[in-house]
PyMOL Python script that loads the backbone (N, CA, C, O; Angstrom):
from pymol import cmd

cmd.read_pdbstr("""\
ATOM      1  N   MET A   1       0.852  -1.177   0.000  1.00  0.00           N
ATOM      2  CA  MET A   1       0.000   0.000   0.000  1.00  0.00           C
ATOM      3  C   MET A   1       0.894   1.235   0.000  1.00  0.00           C
ATOM      4  O   MET A   1       1.814   1.353   0.809  1.00  0.00           O
ATOM      5  N   THR A   2       0.612   2.136  -0.907  1.00  0.00           N
ATOM      6  CA  THR A   2       1.385   3.374  -0.987  1.00  0.00           C
ATOM      7  C   THR A   2       0.771   4.440  -0.086  1.00  0.00           C
ATOM      8  O   THR A   2      -0.360   4.295   0.378  1.00  0.00           O
ATOM      9  N   ILE A   3       1.512   5.492   0.153  1.00  0.00           N
ATOM     10  CA  ILE A   3       1.012   6.592   0.977  1.00  0.00           C
ATOM     11  C   ILE A   3      -0.188   7.251   0.299  1.00  0.00           C
ATOM     12  O   ILE A   3      -1.152   7.630   0.964  1.00  0.00           O
ATOM     13  N   LYS A   4      -0.125   7.386  -1.026  1.00  0.00           N
ATOM     14  CA  LYS A   4      -1.250   7.985  -1.759  1.00  0.00           C
ATOM     15  C   LYS A   4      -2.524   7.163  -1.570  1.00  0.00           C
ATOM     16  O   LYS A   4      -3.597   7.726  -1.353  1.00  0.00           O
ATOM     17  N   GLN A   5      -2.412   5.845  -1.652  1.00  0.00           N
ATOM     18  CA  GLN A   5      -3.571   4.974  -1.459  1.00  0.00           C
ATOM     19  C   GLN A   5      -4.098   5.067  -0.037  1.00  0.00           C
ATOM     20  O   GLN A   5      -5.310   5.067   0.177  1.00  0.00           O
ATOM     21  N   PHE A   6      -3.189   5.146   0.950  1.00  0.00           N
ATOM     22  CA  PHE A   6      -3.586   5.276   2.349  1.00  0.00           C
ATOM     23  C   PHE A   6      -4.366   6.566   2.581  1.00  0.00           C
ATOM     24  O   PHE A   6      -5.405   6.554   3.241  1.00  0.00           O
ATOM     25  N   ILE A   7      -3.873   7.673   2.042  1.00  0.00           N
ATOM     26  CA  ILE A   7      -4.562   8.962   2.199  1.00  0.00           C
ATOM     27  C   ILE A   7      -5.910   8.926   1.492  1.00  0.00           C
ATOM     28  O   ILE A   7      -6.901   9.433   2.017  1.00  0.00           O
ATOM     29  N   THR A   8      -5.951   8.333   0.309  1.00  0.00           N
ATOM     30  CA  THR A   8      -7.221   8.214  -0.422  1.00  0.00           C
ATOM     31  C   THR A   8      -8.225   7.399   0.380  1.00  0.00           C
ATOM     32  O   THR A   8      -9.402   7.756   0.434  1.00  0.00           O
ATOM     33  N   ASP A   9      -7.788   6.322   0.999  1.00  0.00           N
ATOM     34  CA  ASP A   9      -8.683   5.496   1.814  1.00  0.00           C
ATOM     35  C   ASP A   9      -9.188   6.272   3.036  1.00  0.00           C
ATOM     36  O   ASP A   9     -10.316   6.062   3.481  1.00  0.00           O
ATOM     37  N   CYS A  10      -8.365   7.154   3.567  1.00  0.00           N
ATOM     38  CA  CYS A  10      -8.754   7.920   4.755  1.00  0.00           C
ATOM     39  C   CYS A  10      -9.803   8.989   4.459  1.00  0.00           C
ATOM     40  O   CYS A  10     -10.618   9.305   5.326  1.00  0.00           O
ATOM     41  N   ILE A  11      -9.797   9.546   3.260  1.00  0.00           N
ATOM     42  CA  ILE A  11     -10.686  10.687   2.993  1.00  0.00           C
ATOM     43  C   ILE A  11     -11.837  10.375   2.047  1.00  0.00           C
ATOM     44  O   ILE A  11     -12.622  11.268   1.729  1.00  0.00           O
ATOM     45  N   THR A  12     -11.958   9.134   1.589  1.00  0.00           N
ATOM     46  CA  THR A  12     -13.084   8.793   0.715  1.00  0.00           C
ATOM     47  C   THR A  12     -14.086   7.915   1.456  1.00  0.00           C
ATOM     48  O   THR A  12     -13.796   7.362   2.517  1.00  0.00           O
ATOM     49  N   GLY A  13     -15.259   7.805   0.872  1.00  0.00           N
ATOM     50  CA  GLY A  13     -16.311   6.990   1.457  1.00  0.00           C
ATOM     51  C   GLY A  13     -16.068   5.511   1.218  1.00  0.00           C
ATOM     52  O   GLY A  13     -14.967   5.101   0.851  1.00  0.00           O
ATOM     53  N   ILE A  14     -17.103   4.718   1.428  1.00  0.00           N
ATOM     54  CA  ILE A  14     -16.996   3.266   1.294  1.00  0.00           C
ATOM     55  C   ILE A  14     -16.630   2.859  -0.134  1.00  0.00           C
ATOM     56  O   ILE A  14     -15.915   1.878  -0.339  1.00  0.00           O
ATOM     57  N   ASP A  15     -17.123   3.617  -1.121  1.00  0.00           N
ATOM     58  CA  ASP A  15     -16.843   3.256  -2.513  1.00  0.00           C
ATOM     59  C   ASP A  15     -15.390   3.508  -2.915  1.00  0.00           C
ATOM     60  O   ASP A  15     -14.945   2.999  -3.944  1.00  0.00           O
ATOM     61  N   GLY A  16     -14.645   4.279  -2.129  1.00  0.00           N
ATOM     62  CA  GLY A  16     -13.242   4.538  -2.418  1.00  0.00           C
ATOM     63  C   GLY A  16     -12.996   5.557  -3.500  1.00  0.00           C
ATOM     64  O   GLY A  16     -11.850   5.774  -3.894  1.00  0.00           O
ATOM     65  N   GLU A  17     -14.055   6.196  -3.998  1.00  0.00           N
ATOM     66  CA  GLU A  17     -13.899   7.164  -5.076  1.00  0.00           C
ATOM     67  C   GLU A  17     -14.396   8.554  -4.696  1.00  0.00           C
ATOM     68  O   GLU A  17     -13.742   9.549  -5.007  1.00  0.00           O
ATOM     69  N   SER A  18     -15.545   8.632  -4.028  1.00  0.00           N
ATOM     70  CA  SER A  18     -16.115   9.939  -3.708  1.00  0.00           C
ATOM     71  C   SER A  18     -15.541  10.474  -2.398  1.00  0.00           C
ATOM     72  O   SER A  18     -15.520   9.781  -1.381  1.00  0.00           O
ATOM     73  N   ALA A  19     -15.080  11.714  -2.446  1.00  0.00           N
ATOM     74  CA  ALA A  19     -14.514  12.344  -1.250  1.00  0.00           C
ATOM     75  C   ALA A  19     -15.630  12.608  -0.240  1.00  0.00           C
ATOM     76  O   ALA A  19     -16.725  13.032  -0.609  1.00  0.00           O
ATOM     77  N   ASP A  20     -15.344  12.355   1.017  1.00  0.00           N
ATOM     78  CA  ASP A  20     -16.292  12.585   2.096  1.00  0.00           C
ATOM     79  C   ASP A  20     -15.845  13.824   2.857  1.00  0.00           C
ATOM     80  O   ASP A  20     -14.782  13.821   3.478  1.00  0.00           O
ATOM     81  N   ILE A  21     -16.640  14.875   2.815  1.00  0.00           N
ATOM     82  CA  ILE A  21     -16.247  16.141   3.423  1.00  0.00           C
ATOM     83  C   ILE A  21     -16.021  16.003   4.921  1.00  0.00           C
ATOM     84  O   ILE A  21     -15.162  16.689   5.477  1.00  0.00           O
ATOM     85  N   GLY A  22     -16.769  15.135   5.584  1.00  0.00           N
ATOM     86  CA  GLY A  22     -16.576  14.920   7.013  1.00  0.00           C
ATOM     87  C   GLY A  22     -15.202  14.342   7.317  1.00  0.00           C
ATOM     88  O   GLY A  22     -14.546  14.755   8.273  1.00  0.00           O
ATOM     89  N   ARG A  23     -14.775  13.398   6.514  1.00  0.00           N
ATOM     90  CA  ARG A  23     -13.454  12.783   6.716  1.00  0.00           C
ATOM     91  C   ARG A  23     -12.336  13.765   6.387  1.00  0.00           C
ATOM     92  O   ARG A  23     -11.322  13.816   7.083  1.00  0.00           O
ATOM     93  N   VAL A  24     -12.524  14.542   5.328  1.00  0.00           N
ATOM     94  CA  VAL A  24     -11.518  15.545   4.954  1.00  0.00           C
ATOM     95  C   VAL A  24     -11.352  16.569   6.076  1.00  0.00           C
ATOM     96  O   VAL A  24     -10.230  16.894   6.465  1.00  0.00           O
ATOM     97  N   LEU A  25     -12.464  17.072   6.591  1.00  0.00           N
ATOM     98  CA  LEU A  25     -12.388  18.047   7.671  1.00  0.00           C
ATOM     99  C   LEU A  25     -11.811  17.434   8.940  1.00  0.00           C
ATOM    100  O   LEU A  25     -11.110  18.117   9.687  1.00  0.00           O
ATOM    101  N   TRP A  26     -12.088  16.165   9.197  1.00  0.00           N
ATOM    102  CA  TRP A  26     -11.538  15.474  10.358  1.00  0.00           C
ATOM    103  C   TRP A  26     -10.012  15.405  10.264  1.00  0.00           C
ATOM    104  O   TRP A  26      -9.309  15.693  11.233  1.00  0.00           O
ATOM    105  N   VAL A  27      -9.508  15.020   9.089  1.00  0.00           N
ATOM    106  CA  VAL A  27      -8.067  14.932   8.887  1.00  0.00           C
ATOM    107  C   VAL A  27      -7.427  16.318   8.998  1.00  0.00           C
ATOM    108  O   VAL A  27      -6.392  16.470   9.647  1.00  0.00           O
ATOM    109  N   LEU A  28      -8.030  17.319   8.376  1.00  0.00           N
ATOM    110  CA  LEU A  28      -7.487  18.675   8.464  1.00  0.00           C
ATOM    111  C   LEU A  28      -7.501  19.201   9.893  1.00  0.00           C
ATOM    112  O   LEU A  28      -6.551  19.855  10.324  1.00  0.00           O
ATOM    113  N   GLY A  29      -8.565  18.922  10.622  1.00  0.00           N
ATOM    114  CA  GLY A  29      -8.651  19.351  12.014  1.00  0.00           C
ATOM    115  C   GLY A  29      -7.592  18.685  12.881  1.00  0.00           C
ATOM    116  O   GLY A  29      -6.987  19.331  13.737  1.00  0.00           O
ATOM    117  N   ALA A  30      -7.369  17.390  12.659  1.00  0.00           N
ATOM    118  CA  ALA A  30      -6.358  16.669  13.430  1.00  0.00           C
ATOM    119  C   ALA A  30      -4.958  17.189  13.107  1.00  0.00           C
ATOM    120  O   ALA A  30      -4.138  17.355  14.009  1.00  0.00           O
ATOM    121  N   LEU A  31      -4.679  17.447  11.827  1.00  0.00           N
ATOM    122  CA  LEU A  31      -3.373  17.985  11.452  1.00  0.00           C
ATOM    123  C   LEU A  31      -3.160  19.385  12.019  1.00  0.00           C
ATOM    124  O   LEU A  31      -2.065  19.709  12.479  1.00  0.00           O
ATOM    125  N   ALA A  32      -4.196  20.213  11.987  1.00  0.00           N
ATOM    126  CA  ALA A  32      -4.086  21.556  12.558  1.00  0.00           C
ATOM    127  C   ALA A  32      -3.854  21.475  14.061  1.00  0.00           C
ATOM    128  O   ALA A  32      -3.043  22.226  14.604  1.00  0.00           O
ATOM    129  N   PHE A  33      -4.551  20.581  14.731  1.00  0.00           N
ATOM    130  CA  PHE A  33      -4.397  20.418  16.174  1.00  0.00           C
ATOM    131  C   PHE A  33      -2.966  20.012  16.519  1.00  0.00           C
ATOM    132  O   PHE A  33      -2.360  20.570  17.434  1.00  0.00           O
ATOM    133  N   LEU A  34      -2.430  19.039  15.786  1.00  0.00           N
ATOM    134  CA  LEU A  34      -1.061  18.595  16.029  1.00  0.00           C
ATOM    135  C   LEU A  34      -0.052  19.696  15.702  1.00  0.00           C
ATOM    136  O   LEU A  34       0.903  19.908  16.450  1.00  0.00           O
ATOM    137  N   GLY A  35      -0.262  20.394  14.589  1.00  0.00           N
ATOM    138  CA  GLY A  35       0.641  21.478  14.205  1.00  0.00           C
ATOM    139  C   GLY A  35       0.658  22.605  15.223  1.00  0.00           C
ATOM    140  O   GLY A  35       1.724  23.117  15.563  1.00  0.00           O
ATOM    141  N   LEU A  36      -0.499  22.992  15.706  1.00  0.00           N
ATOM    142  CA  LEU A  36      -0.564  24.044  16.714  1.00  0.00           C
ATOM    143  C   LEU A  36       0.044  23.595  18.036  1.00  0.00           C
ATOM    144  O   LEU A  36       0.620  24.410  18.757  1.00  0.00           O
ATOM    145  N   SER A  37      -0.072  22.320  18.363  1.00  0.00           N
ATOM    146  CA  SER A  37       0.548  21.797  19.583  1.00  0.00           C
ATOM    147  C   SER A  37       2.072  21.855  19.487  1.00  0.00           C
ATOM    148  O   SER A  37       2.746  22.236  20.444  1.00  0.00           O
ATOM    149  N   VAL A  38       2.607  21.478  18.334  1.00  0.00           N
ATOM    150  CA  VAL A  38       4.058  21.551  18.131  1.00  0.00           C
ATOM    151  C   VAL A  38       4.524  22.996  18.189  1.00  0.00           C
ATOM    152  O   VAL A  38       5.558  23.294  18.786  1.00  0.00           O
ATOM    153  N   TYR A  39       3.766  23.893  17.572  1.00  0.00           N
ATOM    154  CA  TYR A  39       4.111  25.313  17.606  1.00  0.00           C
ATOM    155  C   TYR A  39       4.127  25.836  19.043  1.00  0.00           C
ATOM    156  O   TYR A  39       5.024  26.595  19.412  1.00  0.00           O
ATOM    157  N   ALA A  40       3.157  25.443  19.846  1.00  0.00           N
ATOM    158  CA  ALA A  40       3.102  25.890  21.240  1.00  0.00           C
ATOM    159  C   ALA A  40       4.309  25.397  22.024  1.00  0.00           C
ATOM    160  O   ALA A  40       4.846  26.125  22.858  1.00  0.00           O
ATOM    161  N   VAL A  41       4.737  24.172  21.763  1.00  0.00           N
ATOM    162  CA  VAL A  41       5.910  23.631  22.448  1.00  0.00           C
ATOM    163  C   VAL A  41       7.159  24.405  22.045  1.00  0.00           C
ATOM    164  O   VAL A  41       7.983  24.752  22.891  1.00  0.00           O
ATOM    165  N   LEU A  42       7.294  24.673  20.746  1.00  0.00           N
ATOM    166  CA  LEU A  42       8.476  25.396  20.282  1.00  0.00           C
ATOM    167  C   LEU A  42       8.479  26.853  20.750  1.00  0.00           C
ATOM    168  O   LEU A  42       9.539  27.419  21.018  1.00  0.00           O
ATOM    169  N   LYS A  43       7.316  27.444  20.845  1.00  0.00           N
ATOM    170  CA  LYS A  43       7.221  28.858  21.214  1.00  0.00           C
ATOM    171  C   LYS A  43       7.411  29.059  22.721  1.00  0.00           C
ATOM    172  O   LYS A  43       8.163  29.943  23.132  1.00  0.00           O
ATOM    173  N   SER A  44       6.744  28.257  23.542  1.00  0.00           N
ATOM    174  CA  SER A  44       6.799  28.487  24.989  1.00  0.00           C
ATOM    175  C   SER A  44       7.658  27.460  25.727  1.00  0.00           C
ATOM    176  O   SER A  44       8.087  27.713  26.853  1.00  0.00           O
ATOM    177  N   GLY A  45       7.910  26.323  25.116  1.00  0.00           N
ATOM    178  CA  GLY A  45       8.728  25.308  25.757  1.00  0.00           C
ATOM    179  C   GLY A  45       7.993  24.449  26.773  1.00  0.00           C
ATOM    180  O   GLY A  45       8.608  23.599  27.416  1.00  0.00           O
ATOM    181  N   THR A  46       6.693  24.652  26.932  1.00  0.00           N
ATOM    182  CA  THR A  46       5.927  23.830  27.866  1.00  0.00           C
ATOM    183  C   THR A  46       4.917  22.989  27.095  1.00  0.00           C
ATOM    184  O   THR A  46       4.507  23.334  25.987  1.00  0.00           O
ATOM    185  N   PHE A  47       4.532  21.887  27.710  1.00  0.00           N
ATOM    186  CA  PHE A  47       3.567  20.993  27.077  1.00  0.00           C
ATOM    187  C   PHE A  47       2.678  20.390  28.148  1.00  0.00           C
ATOM    188  O   PHE A  47       3.165  19.804  29.115  1.00  0.00           O
ATOM    189  N   ASP A  48       1.374  20.536  27.974  1.00  0.00           N
ATOM    190  CA  ASP A  48       0.390  19.975  28.898  1.00  0.00           C
ATOM    191  C   ASP A  48      -0.148  18.679  28.293  1.00  0.00           C
ATOM    192  O   ASP A  48      -1.049  18.697  27.455  1.00  0.00           O
ATOM    193  N   GLY A  49       0.418  17.558  28.731  1.00  0.00           N
ATOM    194  CA  GLY A  49       0.035  16.266  28.181  1.00  0.00           C
ATOM    195  C   GLY A  49      -1.421  15.907  28.417  1.00  0.00           C
ATOM    196  O   GLY A  49      -2.061  15.331  27.537  1.00  0.00           O
ATOM    197  N   MET A  50      -1.958  16.233  29.584  1.00  0.00           N
ATOM    198  CA  MET A  50      -3.362  15.928  29.876  1.00  0.00           C
ATOM    199  C   MET A  50      -4.297  16.770  29.000  1.00  0.00           C
ATOM    200  O   MET A  50      -5.287  16.261  28.476  1.00  0.00           O
ATOM    201  N   GLY A  51      -3.987  18.027  28.849  1.00  0.00           N
ATOM    202  CA  GLY A  51      -4.797  18.892  27.988  1.00  0.00           C
ATOM    203  C   GLY A  51      -4.743  18.448  26.541  1.00  0.00           C
ATOM    204  O   GLY A  51      -5.759  18.441  25.845  1.00  0.00           O
ATOM    205  N   PHE A  52      -3.547  18.076  26.088  1.00  0.00           N
ATOM    206  CA  PHE A  52      -3.388  17.591  24.721  1.00  0.00           C
ATOM    207  C   PHE A  52      -4.195  16.316  24.510  1.00  0.00           C
ATOM    208  O   PHE A  52      -4.906  16.180  23.514  1.00  0.00           O
ATOM    209  N   GLY A  53      -4.082  15.384  25.452  1.00  0.00           N
ATOM    210  CA  GLY A  53      -4.797  14.116  25.327  1.00  0.00           C
ATOM    211  C   GLY A  53      -6.306  14.299  25.310  1.00  0.00           C
ATOM    212  O   GLY A  53      -7.008  13.659  24.527  1.00  0.00           O
ATOM    213  N   ALA A  54      -6.799  15.171  26.174  1.00  0.00           N
ATOM    214  CA  ALA A  54      -8.251  15.410  26.224  1.00  0.00           C
ATOM    215  C   ALA A  54      -8.729  16.091  24.943  1.00  0.00           C
ATOM    216  O   ALA A  54      -9.766  15.720  24.394  1.00  0.00           O
ATOM    217  N   GLY A  55      -7.987  17.075  24.471  1.00  0.00           N
ATOM    218  CA  GLY A  55      -8.380  17.781  23.246  1.00  0.00           C
ATOM    219  C   GLY A  55      -8.300  16.898  22.017  1.00  0.00           C
ATOM    220  O   GLY A  55      -9.216  16.886  21.194  1.00  0.00           O
ATOM    221  N   TYR A  56      -7.214  16.161  21.889  1.00  0.00           N
ATOM    222  CA  TYR A  56      -7.051  15.292  20.731  1.00  0.00           C
ATOM    223  C   TYR A  56      -8.049  14.140  20.762  1.00  0.00           C
ATOM    224  O   TYR A  56      -8.553  13.720  19.720  1.00  0.00           O
ATOM    225  N   GLY A  57      -8.331  13.636  21.951  1.00  0.00           N
ATOM    226  CA  GLY A  57      -9.367  12.606  22.085  1.00  0.00           C
ATOM    227  C   GLY A  57     -10.727  13.122  21.651  1.00  0.00           C
ATOM    228  O   GLY A  57     -11.508  12.395  21.037  1.00  0.00           O
ATOM    229  N   GLY A  58     -11.009  14.386  21.974  1.00  0.00           N
ATOM    230  CA  GLY A  58     -12.263  14.998  21.537  1.00  0.00           C
ATOM    231  C   GLY A  58     -12.347  15.114  20.027  1.00  0.00           C
ATOM    232  O   GLY A  58     -13.393  14.846  19.437  1.00  0.00           O
ATOM    233  N   VAL A  59     -11.236  15.516  19.393  1.00  0.00           N
ATOM    234  CA  VAL A  59     -11.200  15.632  17.933  1.00  0.00           C
ATOM    235  C   VAL A  59     -11.422  14.271  17.291  1.00  0.00           C
ATOM    236  O   VAL A  59     -12.246  14.142  16.386  1.00  0.00           O
ATOM    237  N   LEU A  60     -10.702  13.261  17.744  1.00  0.00           N
ATOM    238  CA  LEU A  60     -10.834  11.928  17.152  1.00  0.00           C
ATOM    239  C   LEU A  60     -12.186  11.296  17.463  1.00  0.00           C
ATOM    240  O   LEU A  60     -12.786  10.656  16.599  1.00  0.00           O
ATOM    241  N   GLY A  61     -12.662  11.471  18.683  1.00  0.00           N
ATOM    242  CA  GLY A  61     -13.965  10.917  19.053  1.00  0.00           C
ATOM    243  C   GLY A  61     -15.103  11.550  18.278  1.00  0.00           C
ATOM    244  O   GLY A  61     -16.015  10.857  17.827  1.00  0.00           O
ATOM    245  N   GLY A  62     -15.053  12.849  18.124  1.00  0.00           N
ATOM    246  CA  GLY A  62     -16.090  13.547  17.352  1.00  0.00           C
ATOM    247  C   GLY A  62     -16.089  13.129  15.894  1.00  0.00           C
ATOM    248  O   GLY A  62     -17.147  12.923  15.299  1.00  0.00           O
ATOM    249  N   GLY A  63     -14.906  13.004  15.319  1.00  0.00           N
ATOM    250  CA  GLY A  63     -14.812  12.569  13.925  1.00  0.00           C
ATOM    251  C   GLY A  63     -15.290  11.141  13.743  1.00  0.00           C
ATOM    252  O   GLY A  63     -15.994  10.832  12.782  1.00  0.00           O
ATOM    253  N   GLY A  64     -14.908  10.272  14.668  1.00  0.00           N
ATOM    254  CA  GLY A  64     -15.359   8.886  14.584  1.00  0.00           C
ATOM    255  C   GLY A  64     -16.861   8.754  14.742  1.00  0.00           C
ATOM    256  O   GLY A  64     -17.493   7.952  14.054  1.00  0.00           O
ATOM    257  N   ALA A  65     -17.434   9.534  15.642  1.00  0.00           N
ATOM    258  CA  ALA A  65     -18.885   9.517  15.838  1.00  0.00           C
ATOM    259  C   ALA A  65     -19.600  10.019  14.590  1.00  0.00           C
ATOM    260  O   ALA A  65     -20.624   9.459  14.198  1.00  0.00           O
ATOM    261  N   ALA A  66     -19.077  11.059  13.965  1.00  0.00           N
ATOM    262  CA  ALA A  66     -19.697  11.600  12.756  1.00  0.00           C
ATOM    263  C   ALA A  66     -19.647  10.586  11.614  1.00  0.00           C
ATOM    264  O   ALA A  66     -20.627  10.421  10.887  1.00  0.00           O
ATOM    265  N   ILE A  67     -18.526   9.918  11.457  1.00  0.00           N
ATOM    266  CA  ILE A  67     -18.410   8.910  10.398  1.00  0.00           C
ATOM    267  C   ILE A  67     -19.340   7.736  10.685  1.00  0.00           C
ATOM    268  O   ILE A  67     -19.948   7.191   9.764  1.00  0.00           O
ATOM    269  N   GLY A  68     -19.458   7.342  11.949  1.00  0.00           N
ATOM    270  CA  GLY A  68     -20.355   6.254  12.315  1.00  0.00           C
ATOM    271  C   GLY A  68     -21.817   6.591  12.042  1.00  0.00           C
ATOM    272  O   GLY A  68     -22.572   5.735  11.581  1.00  0.00           O
ATOM    273  N   MET A  69     -22.222   7.826  12.323  1.00  0.00           N
ATOM    274  CA  MET A  69     -23.608   8.226  12.067  1.00  0.00           C
ATOM    275  C   MET A  69     -23.901   8.319  10.576  1.00  0.00           C
ATOM    276  O   MET A  69     -25.038   8.103  10.155  1.00  0.00           O
ATOM    277  N   LYS A  70     -22.896   8.635   9.780  1.00  0.00           N
ATOM    278  CA  LYS A  70     -23.090   8.823   8.350  1.00  0.00           C
ATOM    279  C   LYS A  70     -22.926   7.516   7.559  1.00  0.00           C
ATOM    280  O   LYS A  70     -23.191   7.494   6.357  1.00  0.00           O
ATOM    281  N   ALA A  71     -22.503   6.449   8.202  1.00  0.00           N
ATOM    282  CA  ALA A  71     -22.172   5.206   7.506  1.00  0.00           C
ATOM    283  C   ALA A  71     -23.337   4.639   6.688  1.00  0.00           C
ATOM    284  O   ALA A  71     -23.112   4.051   5.630  1.00  0.00           O
ATOM    285  N   LYS A  72     -24.559   4.802   7.154  1.00  0.00           N
ATOM    286  CA  LYS A  72     -25.707   4.230   6.446  1.00  0.00           C
ATOM    287  C   LYS A  72     -26.060   5.002   5.174  1.00  0.00           C
ATOM    288  O   LYS A  72     -26.768   4.475   4.316  1.00  0.00           O
ATOM    289  N   THR A  73     -25.581   6.238   5.036  1.00  0.00           N
ATOM    290  CA  THR A  73     -25.936   7.047   3.879  1.00  0.00           C
ATOM    291  C   THR A  73     -24.871   7.037   2.807  1.00  0.00           C
ATOM    292  O   THR A  73     -25.070   7.629   1.747  1.00  0.00           O
ATOM    293  N   GLU A  74     -23.745   6.384   3.045  1.00  0.00           N
ATOM    294  CA  GLU A  74     -22.668   6.378   2.062  1.00  0.00           C
ATOM    295  C   GLU A  74     -22.989   5.414   0.913  1.00  0.00           C
ATOM    296  O   GLU A  74     -23.584   4.357   1.122  1.00  0.00           O
ATOM    297  N   PRO A  75     -22.583   5.799  -0.305  1.00  0.00           N
ATOM    298  CA  PRO A  75     -22.789   4.886  -1.427  1.00  0.00           C
ATOM    299  C   PRO A  75     -21.854   3.695  -1.329  1.00  0.00           C
ATOM    300  O   PRO A  75     -20.694   3.837  -0.943  1.00  0.00           O
ATOM    301  N   GLY A  76     -22.350   2.543  -1.671  1.00  0.00           N
ATOM    302  CA  GLY A  76     -21.539   1.334  -1.636  1.00  0.00           C
ATOM    303  C   GLY A  76     -20.686   1.196  -2.876  1.00  0.00           C
ATOM    304  O   GLY A  76     -20.859   1.959  -3.827  1.00  0.00           O
ATOM    305  N   PRO A  77     -19.773   0.248  -2.895  1.00  0.00           N
ATOM    306  CA  PRO A  77     -18.950   0.028  -4.090  1.00  0.00           C
ATOM    307  C   PRO A  77     -19.816  -0.475  -5.248  1.00  0.00           C
ATOM    308  O   PRO A  77     -20.732  -1.279  -5.073  1.00  0.00           O
ATOM    309  N   GLU A  78     -19.487   0.030  -6.426  1.00  0.00           N
ATOM    310  CA  GLU A  78     -20.259  -0.398  -7.609  1.00  0.00           C
ATOM    311  C   GLU A  78     -19.897  -1.837  -7.962  1.00  0.00           C
ATOM    312  O   GLU A  78     -18.740  -2.247  -7.866  1.00  0.00           O
ATOM    313  N   GLN A  79     -20.922  -2.598  -8.375  1.00  0.00           N
ATOM    314  CA  GLN A  79     -20.669  -4.002  -8.704  1.00  0.00           C
ATOM    315  C   GLN A  79     -21.003  -4.291 -10.129  1.00  0.00           C
ATOM    316  O   GLN A  79     -20.851  -5.426 -10.581  1.00  0.00           O
TER     317      GLN A  79
END
""", "prot")
cmd.dss("prot")
cmd.show_as("cartoon", "prot")
cmd.util.cbc("prot")
cmd.orient("prot")
């Protein structure tokens, strides 16, 4: 599996072709969260592990819940 295929699998629906806006926003939100956390560490030199864990858990949990609720409306693979 290539990195391109992995990213495509992460941001598309069940059919593997149509982009899912919820998944795209989830990935962008997670990357922004991680990037801002790294920036905060480099800028101030401190890191709150509990705050990071709670915030990142919220981002991942919310995204997973949204994908789970939307699973019944996604188009299936064409046969």
